[in-house]
C-alpha positions as CSV (number, residue, x, y, z in Angstrom):
1,M,111.0,60.4,85.3
2,T,108.5,62.2,87.6
3,A,105.3,63.9,86.4
4,C,106.9,67.3,87.0
5,T,109.9,66.4,84.8
6,Y,107.5,65.3,82.0
7,K,105.6,68.7,82.3
8,Q,108.9,70.5,82.2
9,V,109.9,68.7,79.0
10,Q,106.6,69.8,77.5
11,H,107.1,73.4,78.6
12,E,110.7,73.5,77.2
13,A,109.5,72.0,73.9
14,S,106.8,74.6,73.6
15,L,109.2,77.5,74.3
16,S,111.7,76.0,71.8
17,M,109.1,76.1,69.0
18,Q,108.3,79.7,69.8
19,F,112.0,80.6,69.5
20,W,112.4,78.8,66.2
21,D,109.3,80.3,64.7
22,D,110.3,83.9,65.7
23,P,112.4,85.5,62.9
24,T,113.5,88.3,65.2
25,V,115.3,86.0,67.7
26,D,118.5,84.1,67.2
27,G,117.0,80.7,68.1
28,F,120.2,78.7,67.8
29,H,122.1,80.9,70.2
30,A,119.2,81.3,72.6
31,L,118.4,77.5,72.8
32,L,121.8,75.8,72.3
33,M,124.5,78.3,73.4
34,T,122.9,80.1,76.4
35,P,123.3,78.6,79.9
36,K,120.0,78.1,81.6
37,P,120.3,77.4,85.3
38,M,117.2,77.0,87.4
39,I,117.6,80.3,89.2
40,R,117.3,82.1,85.8
41,T,114.3,80.1,84.5
42,S,112.2,80.1,87.7
43,D,110.5,82.9,89.6
44,H,111.1,81.3,93.0
45,V,113.7,78.7,94.0
46,F,114.0,76.7,97.2
47,Q,116.1,73.8,98.4
48,L,115.6,71.1,100.9
49,C,118.7,70.7,103.2
50,E,119.4,68.0,105.8
51,L,118.2,65.2,103.5
52,V,118.5,62.7,106.4
53,K,115.2,64.0,107.6
54,L,113.5,62.4,104.6
55,Q,114.0,59.1,106.4
56,S,111.3,60.1,108.9
57,S,109.2,61.5,106.0
58,C,109.1,58.0,104.5
59,K,107.8,56.6,107.7
60,K,105.2,59.3,108.1
61,L,104.0,58.9,104.6
62,N,104.1,55.1,104.9
63,L,106.5,54.6,102.0
64,L,108.2,51.5,103.2
65,S,107.4,49.5,100.0
66,E,108.7,52.4,97.8
67,L,111.8,52.5,100.0
68,M,112.4,48.8,99.3
69,D,111.9,49.4,95.5
70,H,114.7,52.0,95.6
71,S,117.1,49.9,97.6
72,G,116.9,52.1,100.7
73,N,117.3,55.4,98.8
74,Y,114.9,57.5,100.9
75,I,115.5,60.5,98.7
76,D,114.2,58.9,95.5
77,A,111.4,57.2,97.5
78,A,110.1,60.4,99.0
79,L,110.6,62.8,96.1
80,P,107.5,61.9,94.0
81,F,105.2,62.2,97.0
82,I,106.7,65.6,98.0
83,L,106.2,66.8,94.4
84,S,102.6,65.6,94.4
85,L,102.0,67.3,97.8
86,L,103.4,70.6,96.6
87,Q,101.5,70.5,93.3
88,R,98.2,70.0,95.2
89,G,98.9,72.8,97.6
90,L,100.2,75.4,95.1
91,D,97.6,74.4,92.5
92,Q,96.6,77.4,90.4
93,R,99.3,79.6,91.9
94,I,102.0,78.1,89.7
95,H,102.4,77.4,86.0
96,L,105.1,74.8,86.5
97,L,107.0,73.0,89.3
98,T,110.4,71.8,88.4
99,H,113.1,70.0,90.4
100,S,116.7,68.8,89.9
101,L,118.5,65.7,91.1
102,S,122.2,65.3,91.6
103,P,123.8,62.5,89.5
104,D,124.4,59.2,91.1
105,P,127.7,59.3,92.9
106,E,130.7,57.3,91.8
107,W,133.1,55.5,94.2
108,S,135.9,53.1,94.2
109,V,135.2,49.4,94.5
110,E,137.7,49.3,97.3
111,S,135.7,51.8,99.4
112,E,132.3,51.9,100.9
113,A,129.4,53.5,99.0
114,P,128.7,57.1,100.0
115,K,125.7,57.7,102.2
116,H,122.6,59.3,100.9
117,K,122.7,62.1,103.4
118,A,126.0,63.2,101.8
119,Q,124.2,64.2,98.6
120,P,123.7,68.0,97.9
121,P,120.4,69.6,98.7
122,L,117.3,69.0,96.5
123,S,116.5,72.0,94.4
124,F,113.0,73.1,93.2
125,G,111.8,75.9,91.0
126,L,108.5,77.6,90.7
127,I,107.1,79.4,87.6
128,L,104.3,81.5,89.1
129,R,101.0,82.8,87.7
130,P,101.3,86.6,88.6
131,E,97.5,87.1,88.9
132,L,97.1,84.3,91.5
133,A,100.4,83.7,93.2
134,A,100.1,86.5,95.8
135,S,96.5,85.7,96.9
136,V,96.3,85.4,100.7
137,L,93.0,83.5,100.5
138,E,92.7,79.8,99.6
139,R,89.0,79.2,99.1
140,G,87.9,75.6,99.3
141,P,84.7,73.6,98.8
142,P,81.4,74.2,100.6
143,A,81.1,72.9,104.1
144,D,78.6,70.2,103.1
145,S,80.6,69.0,100.1
146,P,82.3,65.6,100.1
147,K,85.6,67.3,99.1
148,A,85.5,69.4,102.3
149,A,87.1,66.6,104.3
150,E,89.9,66.2,101.8
151,F,90.5,70.0,101.9
152,R,90.7,69.9,105.7
153,Q,93.1,66.9,105.6
154,L,95.4,68.8,103.2
155,W,95.6,72.0,105.2
156,G,95.2,70.8,108.7
157,S,94.5,73.4,111.4
158,H,94.9,76.2,108.9
159,S,91.5,75.3,107.3
160,E,88.4,77.0,108.8
161,L,84.9,77.7,107.8
162,R,84.3,81.2,106.5
163,R,81.2,83.1,105.3
164,F,81.7,85.2,102.2
165,Q,79.9,88.2,100.8
166,D,77.9,86.1,98.3
167,G,76.4,84.2,101.2
168,A,78.4,81.0,100.6
169,I,79.9,79.2,103.6
170,T,83.0,77.3,102.6
171,E,86.3,76.0,103.9
172,A,89.1,78.5,103.5
173,V,92.7,79.1,104.4
174,L,93.9,82.6,105.1
175,W,97.7,83.3,104.9
176,N,99.6,86.2,106.5
177,G,100.1,89.1,104.1
178,E,99.6,92.7,105.3
179,T,101.9,94.2,102.7
180,S,102.7,93.4,99.0
181,Y,106.1,92.2,100.1
182,E,104.6,89.6,102.4
183,K,101.9,88.6,99.8
184,R,104.6,87.8,97.2
185,L,106.0,85.3,99.7
186,V,102.7,83.4,100.2
187,P,104.1,80.4,98.2
188,R,106.8,80.1,100.8
189,Q,104.3,79.9,103.6
190,I,102.3,77.2,101.8
191,I,105.4,75.1,101.1
192,A,106.7,75.3,104.7
193,H,103.3,74.5,106.1
194,L,102.7,71.4,103.9
195,L,106.2,70.0,104.4
196,Q,105.9,70.4,108.1
197,L,102.4,68.9,108.3
198,H,102.6,66.0,106.0
199,A,106.4,65.2,105.7
200,G,107.7,66.2,109.1
201,I,110.3,68.5,107.4
202,P,110.9,71.6,109.7
203,E,111.1,75.0,108.2
204,S,114.7,75.2,109.3
205,S,115.5,72.7,106.5
206,L,114.0,74.9,103.9
207,R,116.2,77.4,102.0
208,Y,113.9,79.7,100.0
209,V,114.9,82.3,97.5
210,G,112.1,84.5,96.1
211,A,111.5,88.1,95.4
212,M,115.2,88.7,95.6
213,V,115.0,92.4,94.7
214,D,112.6,93.0,97.6
215,D,115.3,92.3,100.1
216,V,117.3,95.2,98.8
217,I,114.5,97.8,98.9
218,K,112.7,96.5,101.9
219,M,111.7,99.1,104.5
220,G,110.4,98.8,108.0
221,H,111.1,96.4,110.8
222,E,107.8,95.5,112.4
223,V,105.9,95.2,109.1
224,P,108.3,95.0,106.2
225,S,107.2,96.7,103.0
226,T,108.7,97.6,99.6
227,G,106.9,100.9,99.1
228,E,103.6,100.0,97.5
229,E,101.6,100.9,100.6
230,Q,103.5,104.2,101.1
231,S,102.9,105.1,97.5
232,L,99.2,104.5,97.9
233,K,99.1,106.8,100.9
234,V,100.8,109.5,98.9
235,V,98.3,109.0,96.1
236,Q,95.3,109.1,98.5
237,S,96.7,112.3,100.0
238,Y,97.1,113.9,96.6
239,D,93.6,112.9,95.6
240,D,92.1,114.4,98.7
241,L,94.0,117.7,98.2
242,S,93.1,117.7,94.5
243,R,89.4,117.4,95.2
244,K,89.5,120.2,97.6
245,L,91.4,122.4,95.2
246,W,88.8,121.7,92.5
247,R,86.0,122.6,94.9
248,L,87.4,125.9,96.0
249,E,85.0,128.7,95.5
250,G,86.0,132.3,94.9
251,L,89.4,131.8,93.2
252,P,90.4,134.7,90.9
253,L,91.2,132.1,88.2
254,S,89.5,128.7,87.9
255,I,91.4,125.4,87.9
256,T,91.4,123.5,84.6
257,S,93.4,120.4,85.5
258,V,95.4,118.8,88.3
259,Q,98.1,116.3,87.3
260,G,100.6,114.3,89.3
261,A,104.3,114.8,88.2
262,H,106.2,112.7,90.7
263,P,107.2,109.1,90.5
264,A,105.5,108.2,93.8
265,L,102.1,109.2,92.2
266,R,102.9,106.8,89.3
267,Y,103.9,104.0,91.7
268,T,107.4,104.1,90.2
269,Q,109.3,105.6,93.1
270,V,111.6,103.0,94.7
271,F,111.6,104.7,98.1
272,P,108.4,106.8,98.3
273,P,107.9,109.4,101.1
274,V,107.1,107.7,104.3
275,P,105.2,108.9,107.4
276,L,107.6,110.7,109.8
277,K,107.3,111.4,113.6
278,L,108.4,114.8,114.6
279,D,109.9,115.3,118.1
280,Y,108.5,118.7,119.2
281,S,111.2,119.0,121.9
282,F,113.6,119.8,119.0
283,F,111.6,122.9,118.0
284,D,110.4,126.3,119.3
285,R,107.3,128.1,118.3
286,E,107.7,131.4,116.5
287,K,105.6,134.0,118.4
288,I,103.7,135.7,115.6
289,S,103.1,132.9,113.1
290,R,103.4,130.0,115.5
291,S,105.7,128.2,113.0
292,L,108.1,125.5,114.1
293,V,111.7,126.7,114.3
294,P,114.6,124.2,115.1
295,K,116.4,124.8,118.3
296,E,120.0,125.6,118.4
297,G,122.3,122.8,119.5
298,K,119.7,120.1,118.5
299,P,120.2,117.6,115.7
300,C,119.0,118.6,112.2
301,P,115.3,117.7,111.7
302,A,114.3,114.8,109.5
303,Y,114.2,115.6,105.8
304,I,110.7,115.6,104.3
305,T,110.7,114.5,100.7
306,P,108.4,116.7,98.4
307,V,106.1,115.1,95.9
308,T,105.4,117.2,92.8
309,V,102.0,117.7,91.3
310,I,101.1,120.2,88.5
311,C,97.8,122.2,88.7
312,H,96.8,124.1,85.6
313,M,94.7,127.2,85.8
314,E,92.8,129.2,83.2
315,G,94.5,131.9,81.2
316,S,94.0,135.7,81.8
317,G,94.8,138.6,79.5
318,K,95.2,141.2,82.3
319,W,98.8,140.8,83.2
320,P,101.3,143.6,83.5
321,H,104.7,143.7,81.8
322,D,106.9,144.5,84.8
323,H,108.5,141.9,86.9
324,L,107.8,143.7,90.2
325,A,104.1,144.1,89.3
326,I,104.0,140.3,88.7
327,R,105.4,139.6,92.1
328,H,102.8,141.8,93.7
329,I,100.1,140.0,91.9
330,R,101.5,136.6,93.0
331,A,101.5,137.8,96.6
332,A,97.9,138.9,96.3
333,F,97.0,135.5,94.9
334,H,98.7,133.8,97.8
335,I,96.7,135.9,100.3
336,S,93.4,135.2,98.4
337,L,94.2,131.4,98.2
338,G,95.1,131.3,101.9
339,E,91.9,133.0,102.9
340,L,89.8,130.5,100.8
341,L,91.6,127.4,102.2
342,S,91.2,128.7,105.7
343,K,87.6,129.6,105.3
344,Q,86.4,126.6,103.3
345,H,88.6,123.8,104.7
346,R,89.8,125.3,108.1
347,Y,93.5,125.1,107.1
348,A,95.9,127.3,109.0
349,C,97.6,129.3,106.2
350,K,100.5,131.8,106.3
351,P,100.8,133.9,103.1
352,C,104.2,135.2,102.1
353,P,105.4,137.2,99.1
354,S,106.9,134.1,97.5
355,H,104.9,131.2,98.9
356,L,101.9,130.2,101.1
357,D,102.2,127.8,104.0
358,V,99.1,125.7,104.6
359,W,98.8,123.2,107.5
360,K,96.8,120.2,106.4
361,V,95.6,117.3,108.4
362,G,97.5,114.1,107.7
363,L,100.0,115.4,105.1
364,C,102.5,118.1,104.3
365,A,102.0,119.6,100.9
366,L,104.3,122.1,99.3
367,M,102.9,124.0,96.3
368,A,105.0,126.0,93.9
369,K,103.6,127.9,91.0
370,W,104.8,129.5,87.8
371,W,103.1,131.6,85.2
372,N,103.2,131.2,81.5
373,F,102.1,134.5,80.3
374,T,102.4,133.8,76.6
375,A,100.1,130.8,76.7
376,G,98.0,132.3,79.4
377,L,98.4,129.5,81.9
378,C,98.9,129.5,85.7
379,C,100.5,126.3,87.1
380,W,101.1,125.1,90.7
381,C,103.5,122.4,91.7
382,V,101.9,120.6,94.7
383,L,104.3,118.6,96.8
384,I,102.7,116.2,99.2
385,V,104.3,114.2,102.1
386,P,102.3,112.1,104.5
387,H,102.9,112.7,108.1
388,L,101.8,110.5,110.9
389,M,101.9,111.4,114.6
390,K,101.7,109.0,117.6
391,S,100.8,109.9,121.1
392,E,100.2,107.8,124.2
393,G,100.3,104.6,122.2
394,R,97.5,105.7,119.8
395,T,97.9,107.0,116.3
396,M,96.3,110.3,115.4
397,N,96.7,112.9,112.6
398,R,98.2,116.3,113.2
399,C,98.3,119.3,111.0
400,V,101.5,119.7,109.1
401,S,102.6,122.3,106.6
402,V,101.6,122.8,103.0
403,R,103.9,125.2,101.3
404,L,103.2,127.1,98.1
405,L,106.5,128.2,96.5
406,V,106.7,130.5,93.5
407,Q,109.1,130.1,90.6
408,Q,109.5,133.3,88.6
409,W,109.4,133.2,84.8
410,H,111.5,135.9,83.2
411,S,110.4,135.5,79.6
412,F,106.9,136.6,78.8
413,Q,105.1,138.8,76.3
414,M,101.6,140.4,76.8
415,D,99.6,142.8,74.7
416,A,97.1,143.5,77.4
417,Q,97.3,146.6,79.5
418,T,98.1,146.5,83.3
419,S,95.2,146.4,85.6
420,T,93.9,143.6,87.7
421,G,92.5,142.9,91.2
422,F,92.4,139.9,93.5
423,G,89.9,140.2,96.3
424,G,90.7,143.9,96.7
425,K,94.3,143.1,97.6
426,V,95.9,144.6,94.4
427,A,93.8,147.1,92.6
428,H,96.3,148.5,90.2
429,V,100.0,148.1,89.6
430,P,101.7,150.8,87.4
431,R,104.2,149.8,84.7
432,Q,107.8,150.7,85.1
433,N,109.7,151.8,81.9
């Protein structure tokens, strides 16, 4: 029995007591009737293939005496040292390291014993600590500490001196991890590096299975990602637009709250909006408004996913009862809002009777609004899509469209009489009987 097997027995016993003590769980069925393979009980699973390479590992680890104790079985001789090595390297990142061994083979007395290299691969399981498993920095002891040499011996060329913000100069190891997808696979980098450095086992002999769902939703080729970074860009774009809406001066109605209403703003969108690169050769410029119009005979432009945000505005008692009058007021509000955004934030705006197009640096936001006249609320739906442009090998931001769409509400009741004005655009709209 290895030390890891002993810890696994302790862990299983602790879980069993929790099941038996929980009256809401059928402990008998869960513990005695439910299959429990390693891939279901571990967060990450990996296998060591090509077991014949463990022969060279025994020589590199100087395990000749252990090899004699196990009658030449280099798998049993090298396994405890490999487990100890992985336990040291993973340290606080894992809660438990488990492994499985195939049963001893049986053979006829009239035939030769099977060779050790014919055994199935060794399987290992990791139960991770979520708060530490994805850390890309392995901070070691101070440079003048006696343990610094041991740290450098463990990590080899990956160990280097680093100065931290608190002024400390310590040994440290920095792993690759630009995105959350790569950070979740840091344990794989650690295992591959330690096995190659100390046991001479190449990465090609390692079969690693971890973060299996990530492979289904992975995006990007150069830097793979599972959407966390794209969601963060959407949230940052929304926050920037929200702050500027709050600071607008001269609005006919003041803003009372701005709330996100799209899964990307809650980090729950599986495929959030991603930056797109428009090919301007596929578009023509409209003469008057300078808007982009797709050319005939060219492929359809890329779809830009909208992201919904709700902006509440204060109530007003000066609303007419006629639908046409309401549409006039909405048009006047679009004109007023477009003038304020152009003046205060230098956005190119195009007011229309039903919406307002606003070109904003770095994102494309689409705003739709509706009016609840009974409750006296004015709401906008803000739809944001990041947009990234590239030119001559450099990345730069370009202005893209922010659209304000209007959704009409047909049911409303008001007791106030019909007169209102927005910046002199609509002074009075008569009622129609």
